[in-house]
C-alpha positions in Angstrom: 7.4 8.0 -11.2 11.1 7.7 -10.5 12.6 7.8 -7.0 14.4 11.1 -7.9 11.2 12.8 -8.8 9.4 11.5 -5.7 12.3 12.9 -3.6 12.1 16.2 -5.4 8.3 16.6 -4.9 8.4 15.5 -1.3 11.2 17.9 -0.4 9.3 20.7 -2.2 6.3 20.0 -0.1 8.4 19.9 3.1 10.3 23.1 2.2 7.1 25.1 1.5 5.3 23.7 4.5 7.9 24.4 7.2 8.8 27.9 6.0 6.9 30.6 8.0 7.2 33.0 5.0 6.9 32.8 1.3 10.0 31.3 -0.4 11.2 32.7 -3.6 11.6 30.6 -6.7 15.4 31.3 -6.7 15.7 30.0 -3.2 13.7 26.9 -4.0 16.0 26.2 -6.9 19.1 26.6 -4.7 17.8 24.3 -2.0 15.9 21.5 -3.8 18.1 18.8 -5.3 17.1 18.1 -8.9 16.5 21.8 -9.6 20.1 22.9 -8.9 21.6 21.1 -11.8 19.0 22.1 -14.3 19.4 24.9 -16.9 17.2 27.9 -16.6 14.7 26.7 -19.1 14.6 23.1 -17.8 14.1 24.4 -14.2 11.2 26.6 -15.2 9.5 23.7 -17.0 10.2 21.2 -14.2 9.0 23.6 -11.5 5.8 24.4 -13.3 5.1 20.7 -13.8 5.8 19.9 -10.2 3.5 22.6 -8.9 0.7 21.4 -11.2 1.1 17.8 -10.1 1.1 18.7 -6.4 -2.0 20.9 -6.9 -3.7 18.0 -8.8 -3.1 15.8 -5.7 -4.8 18.4 -3.5 -1.7 20.0 -2.1 -2.4 23.8 -2.0 0.6 25.9 -3.1 0.0 29.5 -2.4 1.6 32.5 -4.2 2.3 35.7 -2.2 4.8 38.4 -1.5 7.9 37.6 0.6 7.8 40.9 2.4 4.3 41.9 3.4 5.3 45.6 3.4 6.9 45.6 -0.1 5.1 43.9 -2.9 8.2 43.5 -5.1 9.2 39.9 -4.6 6.9 36.9 -4.9 7.3 33.5 -3.3 5.5 30.2 -2.5 4.4 28.4 0.5 1.9 25.7 1.7 -0.4 26.9 4.4 -0.6 24.4 7.3 -4.3 24.9 7.9 -5.1 24.5 4.2 -3.0 21.5 3.9 -5.0 19.5 6.4 -8.2 18.0 5.0 -11.5 18.1 7.0 -12.1 15.1 9.3 -13.2 12.0 7.2 -14.5 8.7 8.6 -15.7 6.2 6.0 -15.6 2.8 7.8 -15.7 1.7 11.4 -12.4 -0.1 11.7 -8.8 -0.1 10.8 -5.9 1.9 12.0 -3.9 3.0 9.0 -1.8 5.9 10.2 0.1 7.4 7.3 1.3 10.8 6.2 3.1 12.6 3.4 6.5 13.5 4.6 9.8 13.2 6.3 9.5 10.1 8.4 7.7 8.0 5.8 10.2 9.0 3.2 13.1 7.9 5.6 12.1 4.4 4.6 12.7 5.4 1.0 16.1 6.8 1.7 15.0 10.4 1.5 15.6 11.6 5.0 19.1 13.0 4.3 17.9 15.3 1.5 15.0 16.5 3.7 17.3 17.3 6.6 19.7 19.1 4.2 16.8 21.2 2.9 15.8 22.3 6.4 19.5 23.2 7.2 19.9 25.3 4.0 16.7 27.2 4.8 17.8 28.1 8.2 21.3 29.1 6.9 19.6 31.3 4.4 17.8 33.1 7.2 14.3 31.7 6.7 12.2 31.2 9.8 11.5 27.4 9.8 8.6 25.9 11.6 9.9 22.4 12.2 6.7 21.4 14.1 4.8 21.9 10.8 6.1 18.5 9.8 3.7 17.0 12.4 0.9 17.6 9.8 2.6 15.0 7.7 3.5 12.6 10.5 2.9 9.0 9.5 2.7 5.7 11.3 3.3 3.1 8.6 1.4 -0.1 9.2 2.8 -3.4 7.9 -0.5 -4.2 6.3 -0.6 -1.1 4.1 1.2 -2.0 0.9 -0.9 -0.1 -1.6 0.5 3.4 -1.1 3.6 3.4 -3.2 1.9 1.7 -6.2 -1.2 4.0 -6.0 0.9 7.1 -5.7 3.0 6.2 -8.8 -0.1 5.3 -10.8 -1.7 8.6 -9.8 1.3 10.6 -10.9 1.6 8.8 -14.2 -2.1 8.9 -14.9 -2.4 5.1 -15.2 -5.7 3.4 -14.6 -5.5 0.8 -11.8 -7.2 -2.5 -10.8 -7.3 -3.7 -7.2 -9.2 -5.8 -4.8 -11.3 -3.8 -2.2 -13.0 -5.3 0.8 -15.6 -3.2 2.7 -16.6 -4.0 6.3 -18.8 -7.1 6.5 -17.7 -8.4 3.1 -16.2 -11.9 3.2 -14.2 -11.3 0.0 -12.7 -8.4 -1.9 -14.4 -7.0 -5.0 -12.3 -6.1 -8.0 -12.4 -2.4 -8.8 -11.1 -0.4 -11.7 -10.2 3.2 -11.1 -8.7 6.2 -12.9 -6.8 7.7 -9.8 -7.1 11.5 -9.7 -5.4 12.0 -6.4 -4.1 10.4 -3.2 -5.2 12.4 -0.1 -4.8 12.1 3.6 -7.1 13.0 6.5 -6.9 12.3 10.2 -3.7 10.2 9.6 -5.3 8.0 6.9 -4.8 7.7 3.2 -7.4 7.6 0.5 -7.4 7.5 -3.3 -10.0 9.3 -5.2 -10.9 9.1 -8.9 -13.3 7.9 -11.5 -14.6 4.4 -10.7 -15.1 2.7 -14.1 -17.3 0.0 -12.6 -19.7 2.5 -11.0 -19.2 5.2 -13.6 -18.7 8.0 -11.2 -16.2 9.5 -8.7 -15.4 7.3 -5.8 -13.0 7.3 -2.8 -11.2 4.3 -1.4 -9.3 3.8 1.8 -6.0 2.4 1.0 -5.9 0.1 4.0 -8.9 -1.7 2.6 -7.1 -2.6 -0.6 -6.2 -6.3 -0.8 -3.5 -7.7 -3.0 -1.5 -5.9 -5.6 -2.4 -2.6 -7.3 -1.9 -3.3 -11.0 -2.0 -1.2 -14.1 -5.3 -1.4 -16.1 -4.1 0.6 -19.0 -1.2 2.6 -20.2 0.4 5.7 -18.5 -1.2 8.9 -19.6 -4.4 7.1 -20.8 -6.7 9.4 -18.9 -6.9 13.0 -17.8 -8.3 14.5 -14.6 -11.4 16.5 -15.7 -10.7 20.2 -15.9 -11.6 22.1 -12.9 -11.6 19.1 -10.6 -11.0 20.1 -6.9 -9.8 16.9 -5.3 -10.1 18.3 -1.8 -13.6 19.5 -2.3 -14.6 16.3 -4.0 -13.1 14.3 -1.1 -15.2 16.3 1.4 -18.4 15.8 -0.6 -17.9 12.0 -0.8 -17.5 11.6 2.9 -20.7 10.3 4.6 -22.0 12.0 7.7 -21.6 9.8 10.8 -22.8 10.4 14.4 -20.1 11.0 16.9 -19.7 10.6 20.6 -17.0 12.0 23.0 -14.1 10.0 24.3 -11.5 10.8 26.8 -7.8 9.8 26.6 -4.7 10.7 28.5 -1.6 11.7 26.5 1.9 12.4 27.6 3.2 15.9 27.1 4.6 16.6 23.7 3.1 13.4 22.2 0.2 12.4 20.0 0.2 15.6 17.9 -2.6 14.4 15.6 -4.9 13.5 18.5 -4.2 16.9 20.1 -5.2 18.7 16.9 -8.5 16.7 16.8 -9.3 17.3 20.4 -12.2 19.5 21.4 -10.5 20.1 24.7 -7.0 19.6 26.3 -6.8 19.8 30.0 -3.6 19.4 32.1 -1.3 18.7 33.5 -3.0 15.7 35.1 -1.8 12.6 36.8 -1.2 9.8 34.4 -1.3 6.0 34.9 2.4 6.0 35.8 1.7 8.3 38.8 3.4 11.4 37.2 1.8 14.7 36.2 3.4 14.8 32.8 0.1 14.0 31.0 -2.9 15.9 29.5 -6.5 14.9 29.3 -7.9 15.0 25.7 -11.5 15.0 24.8 -11.8 13.8 21.2 -14.7 13.0 18.8 -15.3 9.3 18.4 -17.1 7.8 15.4 -16.0 4.3 16.2 -14.5 2.7 19.3 -12.5 0.3 17.2 -11.1 3.1 15.0 -10.0 5.3 17.9 -8.6 2.3 19.6 -6.3 1.9 16.7 -5.1 5.5 17.2 -4.5 4.8 20.9 -2.6 1.6 20.3 -0.4 3.3 17.5 0.8 5.7 20.3 1.5 2.8 22.6 2.9 4.0 25.9 2.1 7.6 25.3 -1.8 7.5 25.1 -4.2 5.7 27.4 -7.9 5.2 26.9 -10.1 6.4 29.7 -13.7 6.5 28.5 -16.1 5.2 27.3 -15.8 1.5 28.3 -16.2 0.4 24.7 -13.0 2.3 23.8 -11.1 0.6 26.6 -12.4 -2.8 25.6 -11.4 -2.2 21.9 -7.9 -1.1 23.0 -7.5 -4.2 25.1 -8.7 -6.4 22.2 -6.1 -4.9 19.9 -3.3 -5.3 22.4 -4.3 -8.9 22.9 -4.3 -9.4 19.1 -0.8 -7.9 18.9 0.4 -10.1 21.7 -0.9 -13.2 20.0 0.6 -12.2 16.6 4.0 -11.8 18.3 
């Protein structure tokens, strides 16, 4: 997939996510670069293709009426609640904190177009929920190289081959997959598709992919089965894991993802720096090492309180970072 198309799709997602109301097709065409220059026929084809591709990736685009009192003009939006997947935890380690959107695409040179889209929406009188972009907030780890290649292969319907190492395995196992969608949950990325080796649907965490993601066939050489619901399939493939409660302190206006996962938020409380600009968050913990990764990724803004296993895991990660530097 070209950078231009990636930019157009991402800005369409951002535009429909931040708008508090349904956005008309005409306004979408005016705002999104790539649609503006197209003829009427080309725009219609391009827009329908883009909607289909985003829905195939599990991004729910809703159709509704712009004015709830007058059903005379239809528009589109992405519901924030529907966009977030249920909590998924497949393995007991790794901190891969990624997300589809503005900040991650800044690294691809797309930040300017995103900002322009938001400005145009505001200028057109649309009520923009800038905080909705927190749903997409990423923290890109240097050891997460598989995203770009997997995303491109998914969009072009190209089978892929990659090395995948599960916890406890000494070496990676080669896997061949027909990628149906790239999905995110609890700040982590997964690819879901048909595993040719196991002859069935499987889901893989991108951070566990080792080495290059390479094509194992030609673009367009497979189709996603009709009626496939990537989001529902993702939830069905997630194993049930026991959880315990953990307590962390977070600075005000920080750690948005952890706050959404929290069962309780109490504050203000006194933080480790002696100020009261902190909240106490009670969050579900499936793995001390996994949650430790989230704490460390918010270094300076989140502090582990309990249990002791979480504090020890955070300390171990910080020591590892210190040694690596």
